[in-house]
C-alpha positions as CSV (number, residue, x, y, z in Angstrom):
1,M,114.7,134.5,-33.7
2,I,112.3,132.5,-32.1
3,T,111.0,133.9,-29.1
4,Y,109.5,131.5,-25.8
5,R,107.1,132.6,-23.7
6,M,107.4,130.6,-19.9
7,S,104.4,130.3,-18.1
8,T,104.4,129.7,-14.5
9,K,101.6,129.3,-11.8
10,P,102.4,129.7,-7.7
11,P,102.9,126.8,-5.6
12,P,98.8,126.3,-4.1
13,E,98.7,127.4,-0.5
14,P,97.4,125.1,2.2
15,P,94.3,125.2,3.0
16,V,93.8,127.4,6.9
17,R,91.6,124.3,8.5
18,L,95.5,122.4,8.2
19,Y,96.5,125.3,10.2
20,K,94.2,125.5,13.1
21,I,93.9,121.8,13.5
22,I,97.1,122.3,14.0
23,A,97.4,124.8,15.9
24,L,94.2,123.6,18.5
25,S,96.5,120.7,18.3
26,F,99.2,122.2,20.2
27,L,97.2,123.8,22.4
28,V,95.3,121.0,23.8
29,L,98.6,118.9,24.1
30,T,100.0,122.5,26.6
31,V,97.2,122.3,28.3
32,V,96.9,118.4,29.0
33,L,101.4,118.4,29.8
34,F,100.5,121.8,32.4
35,A,97.2,119.6,33.8
36,V,99.6,117.2,34.5
37,V,102.9,119.1,35.8
38,V,100.3,120.6,38.3
39,F,98.6,117.8,39.1
40,M,102.2,116.2,40.0
41,T,103.3,118.7,42.1
42,S,99.9,120.0,44.1
43,K,100.0,116.4,45.4
44,K,100.5,115.4,48.5
45,A,99.3,112.6,51.6
46,T,98.8,113.5,55.0
47,I,100.9,111.0,57.3
48,T,100.0,111.3,61.1
49,V,101.4,108.8,62.9
50,V,100.2,107.8,66.3
51,A,102.3,106.3,69.0
52,K,101.7,104.7,72.0
53,A,104.1,104.6,75.2
54,D,105.2,101.3,76.7
55,Q,106.3,101.1,80.2
56,R,110.5,99.0,80.7
57,I,111.5,98.4,84.0
58,V,115.3,99.4,83.6
59,S,117.2,97.3,86.2
60,L,121.4,97.0,87.5
61,V,123.3,95.9,89.9
62,A,125.5,98.0,91.9
63,K,128.6,96.8,93.5
64,V,129.8,99.6,96.2
65,A,133.2,99.6,97.5
66,K,134.9,101.7,99.5
67,Q,137.8,102.3,96.2
68,P,135.6,101.8,93.0
69,D,136.9,99.3,91.0
70,G,135.1,99.1,87.4
71,K,132.4,101.7,86.1
72,D,129.5,99.7,88.1
73,T,130.9,99.5,91.0
74,I,130.1,103.6,93.3
75,T,131.6,104.5,96.5
76,G,130.5,103.6,99.4
77,L,131.1,101.6,102.6
78,A,129.2,98.6,104.1
79,S,128.9,96.9,107.7
80,S,127.2,95.0,110.7
81,T,126.4,95.1,114.1
82,V,124.2,93.5,116.9
83,F,122.1,95.9,117.7
84,T,119.0,95.1,121.0
85,W,115.8,96.2,120.8
86,S,112.6,96.0,122.7
87,E,108.8,96.5,121.8
88,H,106.0,97.0,122.9
89,F,102.8,95.7,121.4
90,Q,98.9,94.6,121.6
91,P,97.3,91.5,120.9
92,T,93.7,91.7,118.7
93,G,90.5,91.8,120.6
94,N,87.7,94.3,121.0
95,K,87.4,94.4,125.0
96,T,88.4,97.0,127.4
97,T,89.6,97.2,130.8
98,T,89.3,100.5,132.7
99,G,92.5,101.4,135.1
100,V,95.3,104.2,136.1
101,A,97.9,104.9,133.7
102,K,100.8,104.8,135.4
103,G,104.5,106.1,134.1
104,T,108.2,107.9,135.7
105,A,108.6,111.7,135.8
106,V,112.1,113.5,137.0
107,I,111.4,116.3,139.4
108,Y,113.9,119.2,138.9
109,N,115.5,121.7,141.6
110,K,117.1,124.5,140.6
111,S,117.4,126.0,143.4
112,N,120.3,126.4,146.8
113,S,118.0,124.0,148.7
114,S,117.2,120.7,148.5
115,Q,113.5,119.5,148.2
116,T,111.5,116.7,150.0
117,L,108.6,115.3,148.4
118,V,106.0,113.2,150.2
119,A,103.7,110.1,148.6
120,T,101.2,111.6,147.0
121,T,102.3,114.6,146.2
122,R,100.5,116.0,143.3
123,L,102.2,116.4,140.0
124,L,100.1,118.8,137.6
125,T,100.2,119.4,134.0
126,A,98.9,122.4,132.0
127,Q,95.2,120.5,131.0
128,G,94.6,119.9,134.8
129,I,95.4,116.6,135.0
130,L,96.7,115.5,138.1
131,F,99.2,112.7,139.1
132,R,100.8,111.8,142.8
133,L,104.5,110.4,143.6
134,A,104.0,106.3,144.4
135,E,106.5,107.5,147.0
136,R,108.6,109.9,148.7
137,A,111.4,111.5,147.1
138,I,114.4,113.9,147.6
139,V,115.7,116.3,145.2
140,P,119.6,117.6,146.2
141,A,119.7,121.3,145.6
142,N,120.4,121.9,142.0
143,G,120.1,118.6,141.1
144,Q,117.2,116.2,140.1
145,V,115.8,113.1,141.1
146,T,113.5,110.3,139.0
147,V,110.3,109.0,140.4
148,P,107.6,106.8,139.8
149,V,104.1,107.9,139.7
150,Y,100.3,107.6,138.7
151,A,97.2,109.5,137.6
152,D,94.6,110.6,141.0
153,Q,92.0,109.2,137.8
154,P,91.7,105.7,136.4
155,G,90.5,106.3,132.5
156,S,92.0,106.7,129.5
157,T,92.0,111.1,129.7
158,S,95.4,110.5,132.0
159,D,97.0,108.5,129.0
160,I,99.4,111.3,127.9
161,D,102.5,111.6,126.1
162,P,105.1,113.3,127.2
163,T,104.3,116.6,129.6
164,Q,105.6,119.4,132.4
165,F,104.1,119.6,135.3
166,T,103.6,121.9,138.2
167,I,104.2,121.0,142.1
168,P,101.0,122.7,143.6
169,G,101.3,121.3,146.9
170,L,104.6,124.1,147.0
171,S,104.2,128.8,146.8
172,P,103.9,130.0,142.9
173,D,107.7,130.9,143.7
174,R,109.1,127.6,144.5
175,Q,106.9,126.3,142.0
176,K,109.6,127.6,139.8
177,Q,112.5,126.0,141.2
178,V,111.0,123.0,141.2
179,Y,108.8,120.9,139.0
180,A,108.4,118.1,137.0
181,Q,109.3,116.5,133.2
182,S,107.9,113.6,131.8
183,T,110.4,111.6,129.1
184,E,108.1,108.5,127.8
185,P,104.2,108.5,128.0
186,M,101.6,108.0,130.3
187,R,99.3,104.4,129.9
188,G,97.6,102.3,131.7
189,G,94.4,104.3,131.2
190,V,92.5,102.1,129.4
191,A,94.1,98.2,128.4
192,T,92.3,96.3,125.7
193,I,92.4,92.7,126.6
194,G,93.0,89.8,123.8
195,V,93.9,86.4,123.5
196,L,97.4,86.5,122.1
197,S,97.7,84.4,118.6
198,D,100.5,83.2,116.0
199,S,99.8,85.9,114.1
200,D,99.2,88.6,116.8
201,L,103.0,87.7,117.0
202,K,104.4,86.8,113.1
203,A,102.3,90.7,112.7
204,A,104.6,91.8,115.5
205,Q,108.2,90.8,114.1
206,Q,107.7,92.7,110.8
207,I,106.5,95.9,113.3
208,Y,109.5,94.8,115.5
209,A,112.2,94.9,112.3
210,Q,110.9,98.3,111.0
211,K,111.0,99.8,114.7
212,A,114.8,98.2,114.9
213,Q,115.7,99.9,111.9
214,A,114.2,103.2,112.4
215,A,116.2,102.8,116.2
216,F,119.5,101.8,115.2
217,A,119.2,104.6,112.1
218,K,118.8,107.4,115.3
219,T,121.8,106.0,117.2
220,L,124.2,106.6,113.9
221,P,125.6,110.2,113.4
222,S,124.0,112.2,110.5
223,T,124.6,111.2,107.0
224,V,127.5,112.8,104.9
225,P,126.1,114.7,102.0
226,G,125.6,113.2,98.6
227,K,125.9,109.9,101.1
228,H,122.7,107.6,101.4
229,L,122.2,104.7,103.4
230,I,120.0,101.8,103.2
231,M,119.2,98.8,106.1
232,A,118.3,95.4,106.3
233,L,118.5,92.7,109.1
234,S,120.3,89.3,108.9
235,N,120.2,86.5,112.4
236,Q,117.5,88.9,113.4
237,N,116.4,86.5,117.2
238,V,113.0,88.2,119.4
239,V,111.3,86.5,121.9
240,S,107.6,86.9,123.1
241,N,107.2,87.3,127.3
242,H,104.3,85.5,126.2
243,Q,103.2,82.3,124.4
244,I,100.0,82.1,122.0
245,G,97.5,81.2,123.5
246,E,97.8,83.5,127.1
247,E,95.4,86.3,127.7
248,V,97.1,89.8,127.6
249,S,96.3,93.3,127.2
250,E,100.0,93.5,125.9
251,F,103.2,91.7,124.7
252,V,106.8,92.6,124.2
253,L,109.4,91.7,121.9
254,N,112.4,91.8,123.2
255,G,116.0,90.5,121.1
256,T,119.0,90.9,118.9
257,S,119.4,91.7,115.5
258,T,122.3,91.7,113.3
259,I,121.3,95.0,111.0
260,I,123.5,95.6,107.8
261,A,124.1,99.5,107.3
262,V,125.8,100.3,103.5
263,T,126.2,104.1,102.5
264,Y,126.5,104.9,98.9
265,D,127.2,107.9,96.8
266,A,123.7,109.0,95.9
267,E,125.3,110.7,92.9
268,Q,127.3,107.4,90.9
269,L,124.3,105.7,91.5
270,T,121.8,108.3,89.7
271,Q,124.9,107.9,86.5
272,L,124.8,104.5,86.7
273,L,121.5,104.8,86.6
274,D,121.2,106.9,83.6
275,R,124.2,105.3,80.5
276,T,122.1,101.9,81.9
277,I,118.4,103.8,80.7
278,T,120.4,105.5,77.7
279,D,121.8,101.3,76.5
280,K,118.3,100.3,77.5
281,I,116.5,103.0,74.8
282,D,117.3,103.4,71.0
283,P,118.4,107.8,71.7
284,T,117.7,107.6,67.4
285,I,113.7,106.8,67.7
286,E,112.3,106.4,71.3
287,K,111.8,109.2,74.5
288,V,111.3,108.7,78.2
289,V,107.8,110.5,78.4
290,S,107.8,109.7,82.8
291,S,109.9,107.7,84.9
292,D,108.7,107.1,89.0
293,A,110.7,109.8,90.8
294,E,112.2,107.3,92.9
295,P,113.7,103.8,91.3
296,H,113.6,100.7,94.1
297,I,116.9,99.9,95.2
298,A,117.7,96.6,97.3
299,L,120.5,95.5,99.3
300,A,121.2,91.5,97.4
301,S,124.6,90.7,99.7
302,Y,127.0,92.2,101.1
303,D,130.3,91.2,102.9
304,A,131.6,93.2,106.9
305,K,135.0,92.5,106.2
306,T,135.9,94.4,102.6
307,G,132.8,96.7,103.1
308,T,131.3,95.5,99.6
309,A,128.0,95.3,99.2
310,E,125.5,94.6,95.9
311,L,122.2,96.6,95.5
312,T,119.8,95.9,92.6
313,V,117.9,99.1,90.9
314,E,114.8,98.9,89.5
315,H,113.2,102.2,87.4
316,N,110.0,102.1,85.9
317,L,110.3,104.1,82.7
318,L,107.0,104.7,80.3
319,V,108.9,105.5,76.3
320,T,106.9,106.4,73.4
321,L,108.7,107.5,70.2
322,D,110.2,110.7,69.7
323,A,108.3,112.6,66.9
324,N,111.2,114.9,66.1
325,V,113.9,112.5,65.3
326,E,115.0,111.9,61.9
327,T,113.7,108.8,61.1
328,L,110.1,110.3,61.0
329,S,111.2,113.6,58.4
330,P,108.9,113.9,55.8
331,Q,111.5,112.9,53.2
332,H,111.7,109.3,54.8
333,F,108.7,108.6,53.6
334,V,108.2,111.0,49.3
335,G,108.1,108.2,46.5
336,K,106.9,105.1,49.1
337,R,103.8,103.5,48.9
338,K,101.6,103.3,51.6
339,D,102.8,99.3,52.2
340,E,106.0,100.5,52.7
341,I,105.6,104.0,55.0
342,E,103.1,101.3,57.1
């Protein structure tokens, strides 16, 4: 029998240095990867949106009719009236003259017996300003009479507003029963003398139109709650009692005007304006910062026969971007370049 002996050797082990290099490389890659992750997750940008205010003028034409028949029509009524009015004016000038104030007073008699007052009877205000009767007057029992009066002293002191007078010539008890009251101002204590010019006349005509409308408005019944009134003048025929170039202390304009009065539902007009504003701005990105307190409303046209009219409405708004809208939310900017965001 032949015996064989095998000699085996274990394979050589890798050097420790190789393991160190592999371990260090893995560690470095891990640190780099971690740094990249941290950098990517912590990266951010601050975007500041500065919005400027933009002025918008919202305008519309609202139709006024007794029976509205469309979305742009509101409830209302148009009418026309021929109105007669007169107004006193003073021409320009710096020359003044002293005169005697005059006017009228109503004398009341609250007793059961008549009262006779002679011309020059004294009428005294609470402030001590003295006037006199221009003519004899008989005041019936429980009645009244209107008489002309004049100031006892010339000058501006006697230019007074409507007031009550006592009659000093009567006994104290009789003064409680018989007294006077003025309903119009006393004027004439001081007069301004000027030459009536064309500019005086034109300026007076403009004021006359305003005064005529104000006087006409007082003749109308109280406005129904929720209803507003707008007026305009048409076919104005006004004449002056003096000619241009005359030296006068005052002149009077008399005339007639066709006054157009339109009543309309204020709430309906506000709703119509709100709808128009909504159409004019983009609610997805804009909001109203402020607006005029009241819109400007003017009469554009009217038809007195049908009672209809058209009103022009203008409202000034200040509009800006709304920072809370969806368009400006942060997710809309993620992943975009600077030029895309801008």
